[in-house]
C-alpha distance (Angstrom), angle and dihedral (degrees) to the residues before:
residue distance angle dihedral
M1 . . .
R2 3.75 . .
I3 3.89 116.7 .
G4 3.79 118.3 -143.1
K5 3.83 119.8 -123.5
T6 3.74 94.1 -104.3
L7 3.73 93.7 49.9
L8 3.85 93.7 41.5
L9 3.91 86.1 56.7
L10 3.85 90.8 46.5
L11 3.86 88.4 52.9
V12 3.71 90.9 51.3
V13 3.73 93.7 50.4
C14 3.89 92.0 44.0
S15 3.84 90.8 50.8
C16 3.83 86.3 67.7
C17 3.76 89.9 61.6
P18 3.81 118.3 97.4
A19 3.81 91.9 -132.9
A20 3.78 93.2 51.5
A21 3.89 93.4 43.1
R22 3.72 98.5 54.4
A23 3.60 118.1 111.0
G24 3.81 123.4 -107.2
D25 3.76 97.9 35.7
A26 3.80 106.2 175.5
A27 3.86 119.3 -122.9
L28 3.66 115.4 -129.7
D29 3.88 133.4 -177.9
V30 3.88 110.0 -121.7
A31 3.84 116.1 -171.9
Y32 3.73 125.9 -158.0
I33 3.83 134.2 -174.3
E34 3.82 122.8 -128.4
Y35 3.88 97.4 -98.9
P36 3.74 114.7 137.1
P37 3.06 132.8 -130.2
Y38 3.83 89.3 26.3
Y39 3.72 101.5 47.7
Y40 3.78 132.4 -20.3
T41 3.84 139.5 135.4
A42 3.72 115.0 -88.7
P43 3.90 121.2 -133.1
D44 3.83 90.0 -98.5
G45 3.85 89.8 57.5
S46 3.83 97.5 -105.2
P47 3.75 127.0 127.4
D48 3.80 114.2 -100.6
G49 3.73 142.3 167.1
F50 3.88 135.0 101.8
L51 3.80 95.6 -101.9
L52 3.79 91.0 48.1
F53 3.71 88.1 55.2
R54 3.75 89.9 50.2
G55 3.67 91.4 51.9
E56 3.72 90.1 48.4
R57 3.81 90.2 58.3
I58 3.80 92.4 48.0
F59 3.80 94.1 51.2
R60 3.78 94.2 46.6
E61 3.83 90.8 48.6
A62 3.81 87.0 52.5
G63 3.73 93.4 52.8
V64 3.77 94.1 -105.6
S65 3.86 125.7 130.8
P66 3.84 105.2 -148.5
R67 3.80 120.6 -145.1
F68 3.85 102.2 -157.4
Q69 3.76 121.3 -152.2
S70 3.76 132.9 167.9
M71 3.78 116.8 -122.5
P72 3.81 139.7 164.4
A73 3.80 112.9 -93.4
Q74 3.86 96.3 -119.5
R75 3.77 89.9 51.8
I76 3.78 90.7 50.6
L77 3.78 90.5 55.0
E78 3.73 94.3 43.7
L79 3.76 90.6 56.4
I80 3.73 95.7 45.4
R81 3.84 91.0 44.8
S82 3.78 86.8 55.5
G83 3.72 92.7 55.6
E84 3.89 99.2 -108.4
R85 3.78 121.0 166.0
L86 3.78 89.9 -108.2
C87 3.80 133.5 122.0
S88 3.84 129.2 -162.8
L89 3.81 134.3 -161.9
G90 3.77 132.7 -122.5
W91 3.76 107.4 9.4
F92 3.74 126.1 154.7
S93 3.78 120.4 -124.7
T94 3.79 115.9 -105.1
P95 3.91 127.6 166.6
E96 3.78 91.4 -118.5
R97 3.75 95.5 52.9
R98 3.82 91.6 44.8
S99 3.76 87.9 58.4
Y100 3.88 93.3 66.9
A101 3.84 106.5 14.1
R102 3.82 133.2 72.9
Y103 3.82 110.2 -128.0
T104 3.86 128.0 -155.9
R105 3.64 124.4 -152.5
P106 3.87 114.7 -72.6
I107 3.80 113.2 -76.9
Y108 3.88 98.2 -169.0
R109 3.75 143.7 7.9
G110 3.86 117.7 -146.2
R111 3.78 128.6 -151.4
P112 3.94 116.4 -92.0
L113 3.85 112.4 -75.6
A114 3.75 119.3 -100.7
V115 3.72 131.4 -159.4
V116 3.89 112.1 -106.4
A117 3.72 121.1 -153.1
L118 3.75 140.3 152.7
G119 3.74 110.7 -79.3
S120 3.86 89.3 -121.5
N121 3.84 88.5 58.9
G122 3.93 97.0 44.1
S123 3.83 97.3 106.1
R124 3.89 92.0 49.7
I125 3.91 88.8 52.2
R126 3.82 94.0 45.7
H127 3.83 94.6 48.1
P128 3.92 98.0 79.5
G129 3.73 88.6 58.9
S130 3.83 97.7 -146.1
L131 3.72 138.1 48.2
R132 3.73 94.1 -116.5
A133 3.86 92.1 53.5
L134 3.81 89.2 48.4
L135 3.81 92.7 50.9
K136 3.86 87.7 49.8
D137 3.82 90.6 57.3
R138 3.90 101.3 91.0
S139 3.76 91.4 -171.0
M140 3.83 87.7 71.8
R141 3.78 116.5 71.2
I142 3.79 120.0 -148.6
G143 3.83 120.0 -155.3
L144 3.81 114.5 -132.6
I145 3.75 126.1 176.7
D146 3.82 119.0 -133.5
G147 3.75 113.7 -108.3
H148 3.82 94.1 17.7
S149 3.77 128.7 114.0
E150 3.78 127.5 -150.4
G151 3.77 91.0 -158.8
N152 3.70 130.0 -70.4
E153 3.82 95.6 -87.5
V154 3.89 95.5 47.0
D155 3.83 91.0 42.4
E156 3.77 89.0 54.9
M157 3.83 91.6 47.3
I158 3.81 88.3 53.8
R159 3.70 92.7 50.4
E160 3.81 92.6 47.8
T161 3.90 95.8 47.0
G162 3.83 99.1 39.8
P163 3.82 98.1 -147.0
S164 3.75 125.2 -169.4
V165 3.83 102.6 -86.0
V166 3.79 133.6 -165.0
R167 3.77 107.8 -160.7
I168 3.85 114.9 -145.5
T169 3.74 126.6 -161.0
G170 3.70 97.9 -171.8
S171 3.80 134.5 74.7
E172 3.77 131.9 -62.7
A173 3.92 90.2 -101.7
Q174 3.71 88.5 53.1
R175 3.83 91.4 52.3
L176 3.78 88.5 51.6
Q177 3.81 89.0 52.4
M178 3.81 89.2 54.0
L179 3.79 89.4 53.2
A180 3.75 91.0 50.7
L181 3.81 91.0 50.6
G182 3.81 90.8 50.2
R183 3.84 94.9 -114.9
V184 3.84 89.7 126.4
D185 3.84 127.2 23.1
Y186 3.82 102.3 -143.5
L187 3.79 144.6 2.2
L188 3.75 134.5 -163.3
Q189 3.73 115.0 -120.8
A190 3.77 140.3 160.0
P191 3.80 105.5 -109.3
E192 3.78 94.1 -125.9
E193 3.84 90.9 62.9
L194 3.86 100.1 54.2
E195 3.88 102.3 80.9
S196 3.84 94.1 46.3
L197 3.83 93.9 43.0
A198 3.75 91.7 48.7
R199 3.89 93.0 51.4
S200 3.83 92.4 45.6
A201 3.76 86.9 53.8
G202 3.77 93.8 50.0
L203 3.80 93.4 -110.7
D204 3.63 136.3 130.2
P205 3.92 110.5 -111.9
A206 3.90 87.3 -144.9
L207 3.81 89.5 71.3
F208 3.76 90.4 72.5
V209 3.78 136.9 65.0
L210 3.77 127.8 -156.6
V211 3.72 118.8 -139.7
D212 3.80 124.4 -164.8
M213 3.76 118.7 -148.3
P214 3.85 123.6 -157.1
D215 3.88 93.2 -133.9
I216 3.87 96.9 52.0
P217 3.86 107.2 113.4
P218 3.83 126.9 -128.8
G219 3.78 118.4 -67.7
N220 3.73 117.6 -70.6
L221 3.81 124.4 -105.8
R222 3.83 116.4 -125.7
Y223 3.79 124.2 -145.6
I224 3.76 143.2 -172.7
I225 3.81 110.4 -113.1
C226 3.86 126.6 -164.3
G227 3.70 139.7 -172.3
K228 3.76 118.2 -104.0
A229 3.81 90.0 -103.6
V230 3.82 86.9 72.7
S231 3.81 101.3 87.4
S232 3.78 123.6 -122.3
E233 3.78 86.7 -118.4
Q234 3.71 90.9 60.8
I235 3.84 90.4 49.3
Q236 3.79 88.0 52.2
R237 3.78 90.1 54.2
L238 3.71 91.2 50.8
D239 3.76 91.4 48.2
D240 3.81 90.2 50.7
A241 3.85 90.2 50.3
I242 3.85 90.2 51.2
L243 3.74 92.4 49.7
K244 3.82 90.3 49.0
L245 3.85 95.6 47.2
F246 3.79 104.2 31.7
D247 3.75 107.7 28.5
E248 3.85 90.5 157.7
L249 3.90 86.5 80.0
R250 3.76 95.3 60.1
């Protein structure tokens, strides 16, 4: 697998660290979904994204040599559910996933979600005044990706309100394309994601508007999750590395 210039530089830096340099580092498959700007495959075929680079630092500090590979979200969850020796970056914590996956400490906290709509539809999206009221409006279709969580509180709000849902099996970029084509009316997205996602989908970010809602909870924490074949000792080493490198997430 080719390594992008930024990741190659990171590997050189990490190779100077005692944890990365020690002999016998274990190789481990680490899956990621196509979700810029967090993690994605660059045009040259190499893994890229700021959260992927953060994960790279964590694994190296823990004495693990990650082998990154892009994979659909549902496939990742199936493999982890079956107990494979596989980890994946950037997942939210849900009770269902915690029933079958090993979780590390959080590796990142995003900004609060916002409602994303076409600019031409912004006033209609704003009108209900809250996310709960918007979800109750069954004339408005929300696009949700199978296997993804919007965070426990928002997932529960969606279950309680029973909105009109369009389920999507593709990527985040494909979901945004469906919004641009009018096949869904709105999405939920962390604001820091929109510009990169739009560009990766070949769309002008100016097409879209971000709408804040007063009842949207604080930003979600993201974690590394692993199958049960990854030992609890390995998870502890990852946790120790996270604490050492990113103590702001204590």
